[in-house]
Each structure stands twice: as structure tokens, then as C-alpha cells.
N, CA, C and O atoms as a printed pandas DataFrame, in Angstrom:
     atom_number atom_name residue_name chain_id  residue_number  x_coord  y_coord  z_coord
0              1         N          MET        A               1   64.460  139.941  118.033
1              2        CA          MET        A               1   63.525  139.576  119.045
2              3         C          MET        A               1   62.627  138.487  118.460
3              4         O          MET        A               1   62.207  138.579  117.306
4              5         N          GLN        A               2   62.342  137.486  119.231
5              6        CA          GLN        A               2   61.546  136.350  118.812
6              7         C          GLN        A               2   60.254  136.285  119.660
7              8         O          GLN        A               2   60.295  136.438  120.880
8              9         N          LEU        A               3   59.162  136.065  119.018
9             10        CA          LEU        A               3   57.858  135.876  119.664
10            11         C          LEU        A               3   57.146  134.760  118.941
11            12         O          LEU        A               3   56.473  134.980  117.933
12            13         N          GLY        A               4   57.305  133.528  119.479
13            14        CA          GLY        A               4   56.740  132.354  118.787
14            15         C          GLY        A               4   57.563  132.166  117.486
15            16         O          GLY        A               4   58.793  132.141  117.519
16            17         N          ASP        A               5   56.873  132.039  116.376
17            18        CA          ASP        A               5   57.517  131.880  115.072
18            19         C          ASP        A               5   57.785  133.172  114.404
19            20         O          ASP        A               5   58.284  133.186  113.278
20            21         N          PHE        A               6   57.475  134.280  115.050
21            22        CA          PHE        A               6   57.632  135.615  114.491
22            23         C          PHE        A               6   58.887  136.223  115.073
23            24         O          PHE        A               6   59.144  136.082  116.269
24            25         N          SER        A               7   59.699  136.917  114.227
25            26        CA          SER        A               7   60.848  137.606  114.696
26            27         C          SER        A               7   60.905  138.993  114.092
27            28         O          SER        A               7   60.402  139.215  112.990
28            29         N          ALA        A               8   61.510  139.921  114.798
29            30        CA          ALA        A               8   61.686  141.321  114.309
30            31         C          ALA        A               8   63.027  141.845  114.780
31            32         O          ALA        A               8   63.497  141.479  115.857
32            33         N          TRP        A               9   63.645  142.697  113.984
33            34        CA          TRP        A               9   64.949  143.237  114.328
34            35         C          TRP        A               9   65.169  144.552  113.593
35            36         O          TRP        A               9   64.502  144.833  112.597
36            37         N          ILE        A              10   66.092  145.343  114.078
37            38        CA          ILE        A              10   66.485  146.583  113.492
38            39         C          ILE        A              10   67.899  146.451  112.903
39            40         O          ILE        A              10   68.780  145.884  113.548
40            41         N          THR        A              11   68.125  146.971  111.678
41            42        CA          THR        A              11   69.448  146.927  111.090
42            43         C          THR        A              11   69.967  148.334  110.830
43            44         O          THR        A              11   69.186  149.246  110.560
44            45         N          VAL        A              12   71.254  148.511  110.907
45            46        CA          VAL        A              12   71.938  149.712  110.488
46            47         C          VAL        A              12   73.073  149.259  109.583
47            48         O          VAL        A              12   73.869  148.391  109.940
48            49         N          ASP        A              13   73.128  149.868  108.405
49            50        CA          ASP        A              13   74.128  149.448  107.421
50            51         C          ASP        A              13   74.101  147.946  107.189
51            52         O          ASP        A              13   75.152  147.330  107.016
52            53         N          GLY        A              14   72.895  147.339  107.183
53            54        CA          GLY        A              14   72.712  145.905  106.904
54            55         C          GLY        A              14   73.087  144.971  108.066
55            56         O          GLY        A              14   73.056  143.751  107.903
56            57         N          VAL        A              15   73.440  145.525  109.230
57            58        CA          VAL        A              15   73.827  144.715  110.386
58            59         C          VAL        A              15   72.786  144.802  111.475
59            60         O          VAL        A              15   72.391  145.907  111.846
60            61         N          GLU        A              16   72.331  143.693  111.997
61            62        CA          GLU        A              16   71.352  143.629  113.065
62            63         C          GLU        A              16   71.911  144.259  114.364
63            64         O          GLU        A              16   73.008  143.931  114.815
64            65         N          LEU        A              17   71.120  145.164  114.936
65            66        CA          LEU        A              17   71.535  145.712  116.225
66            67         C          LEU        A              17   71.264  144.808  117.354
67            68         O          LEU        A              17   70.296  144.049  117.313
68            69         N          PRO        A              18   72.097  144.848  118.402
69            70        CA          PRO        A              18   71.805  143.982  119.579
70            71         C          PRO        A              18   70.556  144.493  120.286
71            72         O          PRO        A              18   70.212  145.672  120.210
72            73         N          GLN        A              19   69.889  143.571  120.973
73            74        CA          GLN        A              19   68.616  143.908  121.658
74            75         C          GLN        A              19   68.811  143.695  123.185
75            76         O          GLN        A              19   69.402  142.703  123.611
76            77         N          TYR        A              20   68.321  144.610  123.955
77            78        CA          TYR        A              20   68.528  144.528  125.443
78            79         C          TYR        A              20   67.163  144.611  126.155
79            80         O          TYR        A              20   66.207  145.196  125.648
80            81         N          SER        A              21   67.116  144.004  127.341
81            82        CA          SER        A              21   65.944  144.053  128.239
82            83         C          SER        A              21   64.657  143.723  127.555
83            84         O          SER        A              21   63.676  144.458  127.663
84            85         N          THR        A              22   64.652  142.610  126.842
85            86        CA          THR        A              22   63.404  142.142  126.189
86            87         C          THR        A              22   62.395  141.749  127.216
87            88         O          THR        A              22   62.664  140.985  128.143
88            89         N          THR        A              23   61.143  142.331  127.011
89            90        CA          THR        A              23   60.020  141.916  127.922
90            91         C          THR        A              23   58.867  141.484  127.038
91            92         O          THR        A              23   58.764  141.909  125.888
92            93         N          TYR        A              24   58.002  140.641  127.576
93            94        CA          TYR        A              24   56.823  140.096  126.893
94            95         C          TYR        A              24   55.569  140.394  127.731
95            96         O          TYR        A              24   55.605  140.371  128.961
96            97         N          THR        A              25   54.446  140.676  127.021
97            98        CA          THR        A              25   53.234  140.870  127.729
98            99         C          THR        A              25   52.773  139.514  128.260
99           100         O          THR        A              25   53.198  138.475  127.754
100          101         N          THR        A              26   51.915  139.516  129.268
101          102        CA          THR        A              26   51.421  138.281  129.877
102          103         C          THR        A              26   50.704  137.383  128.893
103          104         O          THR        A              26   50.749  136.158  129.013
104          105         N          ASP        A              27   50.046  137.981  127.927
105          106        CA          ASP        A              27   49.294  137.145  126.956
106          107         C          ASP        A              27   50.220  136.632  125.852
107          108         O          ASP        A              27   49.787  135.851  125.004
108          109         N          GLY        A              28   51.482  137.056  125.849
109          110        CA          GLY        A              28   52.453  136.577  124.842
110          111         C          GLY        A              28   52.291  137.113  123.483
111          112         O          GLY        A              28   52.835  136.551  122.532
112          113         N          LYS        A              29   51.548  138.207  123.333
113          114        CA          LYS        A              29   51.294  138.727  121.996
114          115         C          LYS        A              29   52.196  139.945  121.601
115          116         O          LYS        A              29   52.268  140.337  120.436
116          117         N          GLN        A              30   52.854  140.499  122.598
117          118        CA          GLN        A              30   53.725  141.632  122.287
118          119         C          GLN        A              30   55.047  141.498  123.021
119          120         O          GLN        A              30   55.113  140.951  124.122
120          121         N          ALA        A              31   56.101  142.009  122.391
121          122        CA          ALA        A              31   57.408  142.026  122.982
122          123         C          ALA        A              31   58.040  143.391  122.717
123          124         O          ALA        A              31   57.828  144.018  121.679
124          125         N          THR        A              32   58.838  143.825  123.719
125          126        CA          THR        A              32   59.544  145.080  123.524
126          127         C          THR        A              32   60.971  144.935  123.975
127          128         O          THR        A              32   61.269  144.070  124.798
128          129         N          CYS        A              33   61.882  145.770  123.452
129          130        CA          CYS        A              33   63.253  145.737  123.867
130          131         C          CYS        A              33   63.869  147.116  123.602
131          132         O          CYS        A              33   63.242  147.985  122.996
132          133         N          TRP        A              34   65.103  147.297  124.065
133          134        CA          TRP        A              34   65.896  148.518  123.835
134          135         C          TRP        A              34   67.021  148.170  122.785
135          136         O          TRP        A              34   67.578  147.072  122.800
136          137         N          ILE        A              35   67.307  149.094  121.931
137          138        CA          ILE        A              35   68.434  148.923  120.990
138          139         C          ILE        A              35   69.353  150.138  121.080
139          140         O          ILE        A              35   68.887  151.225  121.424
140          141         N          PRO        A              36   70.626  149.990  120.785
141          142        CA          PRO        A              36   71.496  151.162  120.749
142          143         C          PRO        A              36   71.217  151.968  119.513
143          144         O          PRO        A              36   70.795  151.435  118.486
144          145         N          SER        A              37   71.462  153.299  119.622
145          146        CA          SER        A              37   71.265  154.137  118.385
146          147         C          SER        A              37   72.421  155.112  118.324
147          148         O          SER        A              37   73.080  155.399  119.323
148          149         N          GLU        A              38   72.650  155.618  117.102
149          150        CA          GLU        A              38   73.651  156.644  116.880
150          151         C          GLU        A              38   73.052  157.706  115.988
151          152         O          GLU        A              38   72.668  157.432  114.851
152          153         N          ALA        A              39   72.972  158.936  116.514
153          154        CA          ALA        A              39   72.349  160.065  115.805
154          155         C          ALA        A              39   72.937  160.159  114.373
155          156         O          ALA        A              39   74.145  160.109  114.142
156          157         N          GLY        A              40   71.971  160.298  113.436
157          158        CA          GLY        A              40   72.368  160.466  112.046
158          159         C          GLY        A              40   72.434  159.186  111.242
159          160         O          GLY        A              40   72.553  159.231  110.018
160          161         N          LYS        A              41   72.358  158.026  111.919
161          162        CA          LYS        A              41   72.429  156.746  111.194
162          163         C          LYS        A              41   71.041  156.331  110.734
163          164         O          LYS        A              41   70.084  156.397  111.504
164          165         N          LYS        A              42   70.926  155.895  109.451
165          166        CA          LYS        A              42   69.699  155.422  108.902
166          167         C          LYS        A              42   69.538  153.981  109.419
167          168         O          LYS        A              42   70.516  153.268  109.646
168          169         N          PHE        A              43   68.224  153.569  109.600
169          170        CA          PHE        A              43   67.947  152.211  110.054
170          171         C          PHE        A              43   66.764  151.653  109.311
171          172         O          PHE        A              43   66.018  152.379  108.654
172          173         N          ALA        A              44   66.601  150.328  109.427
173          174        CA          ALA        A              44   65.470  149.629  108.827
174          175         C          ALA        A              44   64.884  148.682  109.876
175          176         O          ALA        A              44   65.593  148.127  110.715
176          177         N          VAL        A              45   63.580  148.524  109.794
177          178        CA          VAL        A              45   62.828  147.592  110.606
178          179         C          VAL        A              45   62.578  146.364  109.758
179          180         O          VAL        A              45   62.089  146.502  108.637
180          181         N          ARG        A              46   62.893  145.153  110.242
181          182        CA          ARG        A              46   62.708  143.954  109.503
182          183         C          ARG        A              46   61.927  142.956  110.310
183          184         O          ARG        A              46   62.022  142.958  111.537
184          185         N          TRP        A              47   61.169  142.115  109.681
185          186        CA          TRP        A              47   60.438  141.054  110.378
186          187         C          TRP        A              47   60.250  139.861  109.518
187          188         O          TRP        A              47   60.355  139.941  108.294
188          189         N          ARG        A              48   59.957  138.690  110.174
189          190        CA          ARG        A              48   59.811  137.442  109.453
190          191         C          ARG        A              48   58.870  136.526  110.277
191          192         O          ARG        A              48   58.929  136.489  111.506
192          193         N          ASP        A              49   58.041  135.824  109.580
193          194        CA          ASP        A              49   57.202  134.760  110.250
194          195         C          ASP        A              49   57.579  133.465  109.609
195          196         O          ASP        A              49   57.262  133.213  108.447
196          197         N          ALA        A              50   58.265  132.633  110.375
197          198        CA          ALA        A              50   58.893  131.399  109.871
198          199         C          ALA        A              50   57.907  130.306  109.345
199          200         O          ALA        A              50   58.274  129.470  108.518
200          201         N          VAL        A              51   56.655  130.345  109.851
201          202        CA          VAL        A              51   55.747  129.296  109.467
202          203         C          VAL        A              51   54.430  129.815  108.928
203          204         O          VAL        A              51   53.440  129.082  108.914
204          205         N          ARG        A              52   54.395  131.044  108.490
205          206        CA          ARG        A              52   53.096  131.591  108.036
206          207         C          ARG        A              52   52.624  130.817  106.838
207          208         O          ARG        A              52   53.411  130.299  106.045
208          209         N          SER        A              53   51.275  130.752  106.724
209          210        CA          SER        A              53   50.678  130.079  105.543
210          211         C          SER        A              53   49.757  131.071  104.800
211          212         O          SER        A              53   48.926  130.684  103.978
212          213         N          PHE        A              54   49.946  132.384  105.130
213          214        CA          PHE        A              54   49.158  133.400  104.521
214          215         C          PHE        A              54   49.979  134.692  104.488
215          216         O          PHE        A              54   50.977  134.808  105.199
216          217         N          SER        A              55   49.576  135.642  103.685
217          218        CA          SER        A              55   50.286  136.915  103.601
218          219         C          SER        A              55   50.064  137.677  104.891
219          220         O          SER        A              55   49.004  137.589  105.510
220          221         N          THR        A              56   51.084  138.428  105.286
221          222        CA          THR        A              56   50.978  139.268  106.520
222          223         C          THR        A              56   51.441  140.641  106.262
223          224         O          THR        A              56   52.276  140.868  105.386
224          225         N          ARG        A              57   50.930  141.554  106.990
225          226        CA          ARG        A              57   51.293  142.969  106.851
226          227         C          ARG        A              57   51.737  143.460  108.219
227          228         O          ARG        A              57   51.145  143.121  109.243
228          229         N          GLY        A              58   52.829  144.295  108.213
229          230        CA          GLY        A              58   53.349  144.795  109.453
230          231         C          GLY        A              58   53.048  146.296  109.623
231          232         O          GLY        A              58   53.076  147.038  108.641
232          233         N          ILE        A              59   52.763  146.747  110.844
233          234        CA          ILE        A              59   52.558  148.151  111.125
234          235         C          ILE        A              59   53.700  148.520  112.060
235          236         O          ILE        A              59   53.845  147.965  113.149
236          237         N          VAL        A              60   54.503  149.472  111.602
237          238        CA          VAL        A              60   55.655  149.931  112.353
238          239         C          VAL        A              60   55.255  151.226  113.111
239          240         O          VAL        A              60   54.671  152.142  112.532
240          241         N          THR        A              61   55.579  151.272  114.382
241          242        CA          THR        A              61   55.300  152.472  115.195
242          243         C          THR        A              61   56.622  152.957  115.693
243          244         O          THR        A              61   57.347  152.192  116.330
244          245         N          ILE        A              62   56.977  154.197  115.433
245          246        CA          ILE        A              62   58.240  154.839  115.855
246          247         C          ILE        A              62   57.934  156.116  116.659
247          248         O          ILE        A              62   57.367  157.081  116.146
248          249         N          ASP        A              63   58.320  156.079  117.899
249          250        CA          ASP        A              63   58.079  157.194  118.811
250          251         C          ASP        A              63   56.582  157.572  118.837
251          252         O          ASP        A              63   56.192  158.740  118.870
252          253         N          GLY        A              64   55.785  156.504  118.819
253          254        CA          GLY        A              64   54.317  156.695  118.931
254          255         C          GLY        A              64   53.636  157.064  117.649
255          256         O          GLY        A              64   52.418  157.241  117.638
256          257         N          VAL        A              65   54.379  157.190  116.547
257          258        CA          VAL        A              65   53.789  157.471  115.212
258          259         C          VAL        A              65   53.658  156.190  114.392
259          260         O          VAL        A              65   54.639  155.466  114.220
260          261         N          VAL        A              66   52.521  155.918  113.911
261          262        CA          VAL        A              66   52.294  154.748  113.116
262          263         C          VAL        A              66   52.786  155.004  111.665
263          264         O          VAL        A              66   52.400  155.968  111.003
264          265         N          ILE        A              67   53.654  154.085  111.224
265          266        CA          ILE        A              67   54.139  154.155  109.847
266          267         C          ILE        A              67   53.605  152.976  109.146
267          268         O          ILE        A              67   53.717  151.862  109.658
268          269         N          ARG        A              68   53.018  153.155  107.979
269          270        CA          ARG        A              68   52.476  152.004  107.245
270          271         C          ARG        A              68   53.604  151.060  106.937
271          272         O          ARG        A              68   54.691  151.479  106.539
272          273         N          GLY        A              69   53.335  149.745  107.128
273          274        CA          GLY        A              69   54.387  148.732  107.052
274          275         C          GLY        A              69   54.486  148.115  105.703
275          276         O          GLY        A              69   53.769  148.463  104.765
276          277         N          GLY        A              70   55.431  147.153  105.631
277          278        CA          GLY        A              70   55.668  146.365  104.401
278          279         C          GLY        A              70   54.763  145.175  104.425
279          280         O          GLY        A              70   53.938  145.016  105.325
280          281         N          MET        A              71   54.920  144.339  103.431
281          282        CA          MET        A              71   54.088  143.157  103.366
282          283         C          MET        A              71   54.928  141.951  103.002
283          284         O          MET        A              71   55.828  142.035  102.166
284          285         N          MET        A              72   54.614  140.780  103.663
285          286        CA          MET        A              72   55.206  139.544  103.244
286          287         C          MET        A              72   54.153  138.790  102.476
287          288         O          MET        A              72   53.034  138.640  102.967
288          289         N          ILE        A              73   54.466  138.309  101.292
289          290        CA          ILE        A              73   53.471  137.615  100.457
290          291         C          ILE        A              73   53.921  136.170  100.396
291          292         O          ILE        A              73   55.061  135.878  100.038
292          293         N          CYS        A              74   53.020  135.267  100.749
293          294        CA          CYS        A              74   53.408  133.840  100.743
294          295         C          CYS        A              74   53.091  133.280   99.318
295          296         O          CYS        A              74   52.331  133.857   98.541
296          297         N          ALA        A              75   53.719  132.139   99.047
297          298        CA          ALA        A              75   53.482  131.497   97.786
298          299         C          ALA        A              75   52.023  131.007   97.695
299          300         O          ALA        A              75   51.486  130.469   98.663
300          301         N          LEU        A              76   51.427  131.187   96.594
301          302        CA          LEU        A              76   50.053  130.717   96.382
302          303         C          LEU        A              76   50.137  129.371   95.695
303          304         O          LEU        A              76   50.716  129.287   94.612
304          305         N          ASN        A              77   49.588  128.317   96.271
305          306        CA          ASN        A              77   49.673  126.990   95.661
306          307         C          ASN        A              77   48.391  126.610   94.920
307          308         O          ASN        A              77   48.145  125.439   94.630
308          309         N          ASP        A              78   47.613  127.590   94.632
309          310        CA          ASP        A              78   46.294  127.301   94.022
310          311         C          ASP        A              78   46.445  127.414   92.511
311          312         O          ASP        A              78   47.151  128.296   92.022
312          313         N          ALA        A              79   45.780  126.516   91.758
313          314        CA          ALA        A              79   45.888  126.446   90.363
314          315         C          ALA        A              79   45.398  127.697   89.645
315          316         O          ALA        A              79   45.809  127.972   88.517
316          317         N          LYS        A              80   44.486  128.483   90.322
317          318        CA          LYS        A              80   43.951  129.654   89.742
318          319         C          LYS        A              80   44.945  130.838   89.769
319          320         O          LYS        A              80   44.743  131.844   89.089
320          321         N          SER        A              81   45.984  130.700   90.541
321          322        CA          SER        A              81   46.932  131.801   90.714
322          323         C          SER        A              81   47.833  131.926   89.470
323          324         O          SER        A              81   48.478  130.966   89.047
324          325         N          LYS        A              82   47.852  133.115   88.914
325          326        CA          LYS        A              82   48.718  133.375   87.740
326          327         C          LYS        A              82   50.118  133.822   88.225
327          328         O          LYS        A              82   51.113  133.608   87.533
328          329         N          HIS        A              83   50.178  134.422   89.377
329          330        CA          HIS        A              83   51.458  134.990   89.883
330          331         C          HIS        A              83   51.778  134.319   91.214
331          332         O          HIS        A              83   51.022  134.417   92.180
332          333         N          GLU        A              84   52.901  133.645   91.237
333          334        CA          GLU        A              84   53.335  133.012   92.478
334          335         C          GLU        A              84   54.507  133.755   93.017
335          336         O          GLU        A              84   55.559  133.817   92.381
336          337         N          LYS        A              85   54.338  134.346   94.232
337          338        CA          LYS        A              85   55.422  135.120   94.811
338          339         C          LYS        A              85   55.632  134.603   96.240
339          340         O          LYS        A              85   54.694  134.152   96.898
340          341         N          SER        A              86   56.831  134.677   96.682
341          342        CA          SER        A              86   57.152  134.304   98.054
342          343         C          SER        A              86   58.246  135.208   98.614
343          344         O          SER        A              86   59.326  135.318   98.033
344          345         N          LEU        A              87   57.969  135.837   99.717
345          346        CA          LEU        A              87   58.950  136.613  100.407
346          347         C          LEU        A              87   58.992  136.150  101.865
347          348         O          LEU        A              87   57.956  136.124  102.529
348          349         N          ASP        A              88   60.146  135.794  102.361
349          350        CA          ASP        A              88   60.139  135.212  103.729
350          351         C          ASP        A              88   60.312  136.297  104.800
351          352         O          ASP        A              88   60.212  136.000  105.991
352          353         N          SER        A              89   60.568  137.541  104.399
353          354        CA          SER        A              89   60.639  138.627  105.345
354          355         C          SER        A              89   60.262  139.944  104.738
355          356         O          SER        A              89   60.175  140.052  103.515
356          357         N          ALA        A              90   60.040  140.926  105.528
357          358        CA          ALA        A              90   59.664  142.264  105.116
358          359         C          ALA        A              90   60.612  143.275  105.688
359          360         O          ALA        A              90   61.204  143.030  106.739
360          361         N          THR        A              91   60.782  144.405  105.037
361          362        CA          THR        A              91   61.633  145.462  105.515
362          363         C          THR        A              91   60.882  146.785  105.302
363          364         O          THR        A              91   60.200  146.996  104.299
364          365         N          LYS        A              92   61.046  147.669  106.307
365          366        CA          LYS        A              92   60.505  149.031  106.203
366          367         C          LYS        A              92   61.601  149.934  106.624
367          368         O          LYS        A              92   62.082  149.843  107.753
368          369         N          ASP        A              93   62.029  150.839  105.719
369          370        CA          ASP        A              93   63.161  151.745  106.049
370          371         C          ASP        A              93   62.884  153.172  105.789
371          372         O          ASP        A              93   63.807  153.985  105.846
372          373         N          SER        A              94   61.617  153.550  105.492
373          374        CA          SER        A              94   61.272  154.944  105.258
374          375         C          SER        A              94   59.799  155.127  105.429
375          376         O          SER        A              94   59.032  154.168  105.514
376          377         N          SER        A              95   59.409  156.411  105.478
377          378        CA          SER        A              95   57.956  156.713  105.516
378          379         C          SER        A              95   57.650  157.597  104.303
379          380         O          SER        A              95   58.475  158.396  103.861
380          381         N          ARG        A              96   56.459  157.424  103.798
381          382        CA          ARG        A              96   56.008  158.209  102.628
382          383         C          ARG        A              96   55.633  159.603  103.060
383          384         O          ARG        A              96   54.791  159.781  103.940
384          385         N          GLU        A              97   56.231  160.561  102.469
385          386        CA          GLU        A              97   55.919  161.996  102.788
386          387         C          GLU        A              97   54.898  162.591  101.819
387          388         O          GLU        A              97   54.134  163.485  102.183
388          389         N          SER        A              98   54.891  162.094  100.603
389          390        CA          SER        A              98   53.878  162.510   99.567
390          391         C          SER        A              98   53.852  161.413   98.553
391          392         O          SER        A              98   54.501  160.382   98.729
392          393         N          ALA        A              99   53.108  161.616   97.484
393          394        CA          ALA        A              99   52.936  160.593   96.442
394          395         C          ALA        A              99   54.305  160.306   95.759
395          396         O          ALA        A              99   54.494  159.236   95.181
396          397         N          SER        A             100   55.257  161.276   95.832
397          398        CA          SER        A             100   56.501  161.055   95.102
398          399         C          SER        A             100   57.734  161.130   95.984
399          400         O          SER        A             100   58.847  161.019   95.469
400          401         N          THR        A             101   57.589  161.314   97.290
401          402        CA          THR        A             101   58.786  161.371   98.135
402          403         C          THR        A             101   58.678  160.524   99.383
403          404         O          THR        A             101   57.595  160.332   99.934
404          405         N          THR        A             102   59.785  160.037   99.806
405          406        CA          THR        A             102   59.874  159.263  101.056
406          407         C          THR        A             102   60.970  159.888  101.932
407          408         O          THR        A             102   61.843  160.610  101.451
408          409         N          ARG        A             103   60.892  159.582  103.236
409          410        CA          ARG        A             103   61.932  160.072  104.182
410          411         C          ARG        A             103   62.478  158.821  104.860
411          412         O          ARG        A             103   61.709  158.036  105.414
412          413         N          PRO        A             104   63.779  158.626  104.825
413          414        CA          PRO        A             104   64.385  157.435  105.442
414          415         C          PRO        A             104   64.272  157.487  106.981
415          416         O          PRO        A             104   64.310  158.569  107.568
416          417         N          PHE        A             105   64.134  156.329  107.623
417          418        CA          PHE        A             105   64.224  156.280  109.024
418          419         C          PHE        A             105   65.623  156.638  109.471
419          420         O          PHE        A             105   66.583  156.073  108.946
420          421         N          MET        A             106   65.788  157.564  110.430
421          422        CA          MET        A             106   67.087  157.964  110.870
422          423         C          MET        A             106   67.055  158.305  112.375
423          424         O          MET        A             106   66.157  158.999  112.851
424          425         N          PHE        A             107   68.052  157.801  113.099
425          426        CA          PHE        A             107   68.157  158.057  114.494
426          427         C          PHE        A             107   68.467  159.576  114.708
427          428         O          PHE        A             107   69.254  160.171  113.972
428          429         N          ALA        A             108   67.836  160.153  115.709
429          430        CA          ALA        A             108   68.042  161.604  115.998
430          431         C          ALA        A             108   68.757  161.756  117.398
431          432         O          ALA        A             108   68.837  160.802  118.172
432          433         N          SER        A             109   69.228  162.898  117.658
433          434        CA          SER        A             109   69.823  163.179  118.960
434          435         C          SER        A             109   68.649  163.214  119.976
435          436         O          SER        A             109   67.533  163.610  119.641
436          437         N          LEU        A             110   68.936  162.793  121.206
437          438        CA          LEU        A             110   67.922  162.837  122.242
438          439         C          LEU        A             110   67.917  164.196  122.900
439          440         O          LEU        A             110   67.125  164.439  123.811
């Protein structure tokens, strides 16, 4: 799904799922769509901002539950920076259950 320079998609086994009935809010700040699902399959939420000039953080909401998102860190071009990192996309594929355990995102039966 594309919204300006921002895109987001769901993958299963590393393959992007097709998106159907994409709709956009009148202010152009939100988009929604439907994706096919198969009970028992693990999935990941991925996103990218093609022209960002700053780090961004994503918040993933699944079935109304907010899951803390991943982060895209842009390259720092400033001479004071000791660590230069650049990630062009972020992926979130699980939720933290405790300090030491995570639970993968998985489609369930309806």
C-alpha cells in the first residue's frame, strides 16, 4: 500500500500479500486495505519511507491492539556522529510477551 512516499505491506514466508479494496482518508494521512490470510501462517508487517531525512518509528495495530513497532534509522551526516546507520525499511513480526519472550504474529481462524 502506498501513501505518498510511505509504503507498507504484509509478508508471509517472505512474500508480499496482495492488497484489496484500498481506501484513503480525505486528509490523505491514512490508508486501509484487506489482505488474504491463512490460519496458522506467521506474518510480518513491513514499511518504508522512500525520502525520509530523519528516523521514523512505526506503531502496528492488530485487531485493535497496539503493538510497539520497529524503527527505521537514517544515516547521520553530521561530523559529531560516531555511529552511522541506515535502514531503508522496518519489519515487525512479533510482540513482546515479557522481558525474555516474544510471540510471533500469526493468522488465526475466524
